[in-house]
Structure formats: C-alpha cells, structure tokens
C-alpha positions as CSV (number, residue, x, y, z in Angstrom):
1,X,2.2,17.2,15.8
2,X,2.3,15.0,13.3
3,X,3.3,11.2,14.0
4,X,6.5,10.0,13.1
5,X,6.7,7.0,11.0
6,X,9.2,4.0,11.0
7,X,9.6,1.9,7.9
8,X,10.6,-1.8,9.1
9,X,11.9,-4.1,6.5
10,X,13.4,-7.6,7.2
11,X,16.0,-8.8,4.9
12,X,17.1,-12.2,4.0
13,X,19.5,-12.9,1.0
14,X,18.1,-9.5,-1.0
15,X,21.4,-8.4,-2.7
16,X,19.7,-7.6,-5.8
17,X,16.5,-6.1,-4.9
18,X,18.2,-3.8,-2.2
19,X,19.8,-0.9,-4.2
20,X,16.2,-0.2,-5.7
21,X,14.2,-1.1,-2.4
22,X,16.3,1.6,-0.7
23,X,16.1,4.2,-3.2
24,X,12.2,4.1,-3.5
25,X,11.9,4.3,0.0
26,X,13.8,7.1,0.8
27,X,12.1,9.2,-1.7
28,X,8.6,7.4,-0.3
29,X,9.9,8.5,3.0
30,X,11.0,12.3,2.1
31,X,7.6,12.8,1.1
32,X,5.5,11.8,3.8
33,X,6.1,15.4,5.5
34,X,6.8,14.3,8.8
35,X,9.4,12.7,10.7
36,X,10.5,9.4,9.4
37,X,13.2,6.5,9.5
38,X,14.0,3.0,7.6
39,X,14.6,0.3,9.5
40,X,16.4,-2.3,7.9
41,X,16.8,-5.8,9.8
42,X,19.3,-7.8,8.2
43,X,18.1,-12.0,9.1
44,X,21.7,-13.5,8.6
45,X,22.2,-13.4,5.0
46,X,25.1,-14.5,3.1
47,X,24.7,-12.9,0.1
48,X,26.2,-10.0,0.8
49,X,22.7,-8.3,1.9
50,X,24.4,-7.2,5.5
51,X,27.6,-5.2,3.9
52,X,25.0,-3.6,1.5
53,X,22.9,-2.3,4.5
54,X,25.7,-1.1,6.7
55,X,26.9,1.0,3.9
56,X,23.1,2.2,3.2
57,X,23.2,3.5,6.8
58,X,26.4,5.5,6.2
59,X,25.2,6.9,3.1
60,X,21.7,8.1,4.6
61,X,22.6,8.9,8.2
62,X,19.5,9.7,10.4
63,X,17.5,8.0,7.8
64,X,18.7,4.6,7.4
65,X,19.1,2.3,10.5
66,X,20.7,-1.3,9.9
67,X,20.6,-4.0,12.0
68,X,22.5,-7.1,11.8
69,X,21.3,-10.5,13.3
70,X,24.1,-12.8,14.0
71,X,22.2,-15.9,12.2
72,X,18.9,-16.4,10.5
73,X,15.8,-15.9,13.3
74,X,13.0,-16.4,10.8
75,X,10.9,-13.0,9.0
76,X,8.7,-12.3,12.2
77,X,11.5,-12.1,14.4
78,X,13.4,-10.1,12.4
79,X,10.4,-7.7,12.4
80,X,9.9,-7.6,16.4
81,X,13.5,-6.5,16.4
82,X,12.9,-4.1,14.3
83,X,9.7,-2.8,16.3
84,X,12.1,-3.0,19.1
85,X,14.6,-0.6,18.1
86,X,12.1,1.8,15.9
87,X,11.3,5.2,17.5
88,X,8.1,5.9,15.3
89,X,4.5,6.4,16.0
90,X,3.4,4.6,13.4
91,X,5.1,1.4,12.1
92,X,4.5,0.2,8.5
93,X,6.0,-3.4,7.3
94,X,6.8,-4.5,4.3
95,X,9.0,-7.1,2.6
96,X,12.4,-6.6,0.6
97,X,11.6,-8.3,-2.7
98,X,9.6,-5.1,-3.9
99,X,6.3,-7.2,-4.3
100,X,5.1,-4.5,-1.9
101,X,5.7,-1.4,-3.6
102,X,7.1,1.5,-1.4
103,X,4.8,3.8,-3.1
104,X,1.9,2.6,-1.1
105,X,3.5,3.5,2.4
106,X,1.9,6.7,2.3
107,X,-1.8,5.0,1.6
108,X,-1.3,3.1,4.7
109,X,-0.1,6.0,6.5
110,X,-3.3,8.4,5.6
111,X,-5.5,5.8,6.6
112,X,-3.7,5.4,10.0
113,X,-4.8,9.4,10.4
114,X,-8.1,8.5,10.2
115,X,-8.3,6.9,13.7
116,X,-7.2,3.1,13.1
117,X,-4.6,1.8,15.2
118,X,-4.0,-1.2,12.5
119,X,-4.2,-1.0,9.0
120,X,-4.1,-4.4,6.7
121,X,-3.8,-4.5,3.2
122,X,-5.5,-6.7,0.4
123,X,-3.5,-7.3,-3.1
124,X,-5.3,-5.9,-5.8
125,X,-3.8,-8.2,-8.7
126,X,-1.8,-10.8,-6.7
127,X,1.7,-11.3,-8.8
128,X,2.3,-15.0,-7.6
129,X,2.5,-18.6,-8.8
130,X,-0.6,-20.3,-8.5
131,X,0.2,-22.9,-6.4
132,X,1.6,-19.9,-4.0
133,X,-1.9,-18.2,-4.6
134,X,-3.9,-21.3,-3.7
135,X,-1.7,-22.3,-0.6
136,X,-2.4,-18.4,0.9
137,X,-5.8,-18.7,0.4
138,X,-6.1,-22.1,2.0
139,X,-4.0,-21.1,4.9
140,X,-6.7,-17.9,5.1
141,X,-9.6,-20.4,5.4
142,X,-8.1,-22.4,7.9
143,X,-6.9,-19.8,10.2
144,X,-10.8,-18.4,9.8
145,X,-12.0,-21.5,11.1
146,X,-9.7,-22.0,14.1
147,X,-9.6,-18.3,15.5
148,X,-11.4,-15.0,15.7
149,X,-8.6,-13.4,13.6
150,X,-9.9,-11.6,10.3
151,X,-7.4,-10.8,7.9
152,X,-8.5,-10.8,4.4
153,X,-4.6,-11.4,3.1
154,X,-2.5,-12.8,5.6
155,X,0.2,-13.3,3.4
156,X,0.8,-9.7,2.6
157,X,3.2,-8.0,4.7
158,X,2.6,-4.5,3.7
159,X,0.4,-3.5,7.0
160,X,0.8,-0.3,9.4
161,X,0.8,-0.4,13.3
162,X,0.0,2.0,15.6
163,X,2.8,2.8,18.7
164,X,0.0,1.3,21.0
165,X,-0.3,-2.1,19.2
166,X,3.4,-2.4,18.9
167,X,4.3,-1.6,22.8
168,X,1.8,-4.4,23.6
169,X,3.7,-6.7,21.1
170,X,7.1,-5.4,22.2
171,X,5.8,-6.8,25.5
172,X,5.0,-10.1,24.4
173,X,8.3,-11.9,24.6
174,X,6.7,-14.7,22.2
175,X,9.4,-17.3,21.1
176,X,7.2,-17.8,17.7
177,X,4.8,-15.5,16.7
178,X,2.9,-14.1,13.5
179,X,3.4,-10.0,13.6
180,X,0.4,-9.4,11.9
181,X,-2.1,-11.6,13.8
182,X,-0.6,-10.8,17.3
183,X,-1.2,-7.5,16.3
184,X,-4.7,-7.7,15.5
185,X,-6.0,-9.1,18.6
186,X,-4.0,-6.1,20.3
187,X,-5.8,-3.4,18.1
188,X,-8.8,-1.4,19.3
189,X,-9.6,-0.2,15.7
190,X,-8.4,-2.6,12.8
191,X,-9.1,-1.8,9.0
192,X,-8.0,-3.0,5.5
193,X,-7.3,-1.1,2.0
194,X,-6.7,-2.3,-1.4
195,X,-3.0,-1.9,-2.4
196,X,-0.8,-3.0,-5.6
197,X,1.2,-6.0,-6.1
198,X,4.3,-6.3,-8.2
199,X,6.1,-9.5,-9.4
200,X,9.4,-10.2,-7.5
201,X,12.2,-7.9,-8.7
202,X,14.9,-10.6,-8.3
203,X,15.6,-13.6,-6.3
204,X,12.9,-16.6,-5.1
205,X,10.4,-16.6,-2.7
206,X,12.0,-17.8,0.8
207,X,8.3,-19.5,1.6
208,X,7.7,-22.8,0.3
209,X,4.4,-24.8,1.2
210,X,5.7,-26.4,4.3
211,X,6.9,-23.1,5.3
212,X,3.2,-21.7,5.2
213,X,2.0,-24.9,7.0
214,X,4.2,-23.9,9.7
215,X,3.3,-20.2,10.0
216,X,0.2,-21.1,10.8
C-alpha cells in the first residue's frame, strides 16, 4: 500500500499568496497517486487569511483541512499543530509565500520512498536579499559549531518527514523548538536533495535578522 501524504503549511498574513498557493498545492496533491491532504494552519493572521482558509476547506472537502489558531504562536508552533492533526504517513512542510514551489513536493515524496525518514532540501539558486542570504549562512555556521545537526540549508522549510519522526516530535511537548533540527535528531536515515526556489510572490518576509538569531 502506498504511503499517504500530508502537506502542512503555516500561514501568517499571506492573503495575497493564498489563492495561487492553494491552487498549486491541490494540483500537485492530485498527481501524487496516493491518499493526500493539505493542512493549512492560520497563525493569528489579521489580513483576512483565516477567512480564506475556512472557505478553502469548504471548497475542497476531504482534501483541505484548515486549522485556525486564536493568536500568533510562531511558525514552528503552527507546524507542530499541523503535525498533531495530520493523518499522513509522510509529512511535507513548506512556506506559504510560494518561495518553496509546491511542484517540488513530489520529489521529496519520491526520495522518501527510497527508505529515508527525513528529507531536507537545498535551494539551488536562492531568491532572497543579500543580507538574508548572508545572515542565514552565518546562522548555519554557528549551529554547526555548537551542535551535531548537519543541515545544509536550515532556512528552507521545504522538507519531508516520516511518521516515525513525527510521532516522536508529537510526544516531545517542547515549548519552543525548531522543527527541522528536532526532526533531524530523531531521524534514523536523513538525507537532502536540491530544489528550486522562487521569489516571494507577494508580501514581506516575517523573519528579521533578530528573529533568525532568536530562532537559533
């Protein structure tokens, strides 16, 4: 039996990107040739995103599940909420700003079929500002020096996780966590693949330089 897939996406003030995001994710999900679902978690948006997610769940019953948080808990806590409510054997996370192309989901799922339980991704050509790229690389070097976690491109949220990893994450009860790093510590067989990266379709990044430091 083919493994089922849950696509988990945290959303915070992404009203302008949501129509295209949902359309592309649904199109990709229907090509996976296996049971799938799209889990959208609104993380305290104030721009009408939550209402759009509720409508999306009504428009695509059985394919989209929308979770509405009562305030902004942060990207990774929103992802944890998605993990706790998802049914898939494989979980794929990506950002809602469309810098992670939904069309790369299939490549992650295919790699998981080779026996890996954690598939990270490396952006082939990063479409971020110079300061953001530099800050991220600096944070990567700091993390590598103080931990045993080997993540080439830690700022990229496009990743796939096996159910064994997700179950351990769900048991963790961490108050503050960085999901990819936590998952890496639980994975038995992790790997990474190259993926495309696109410019942000609309809106602004939610991560400042201070946020990157605090995340680490």
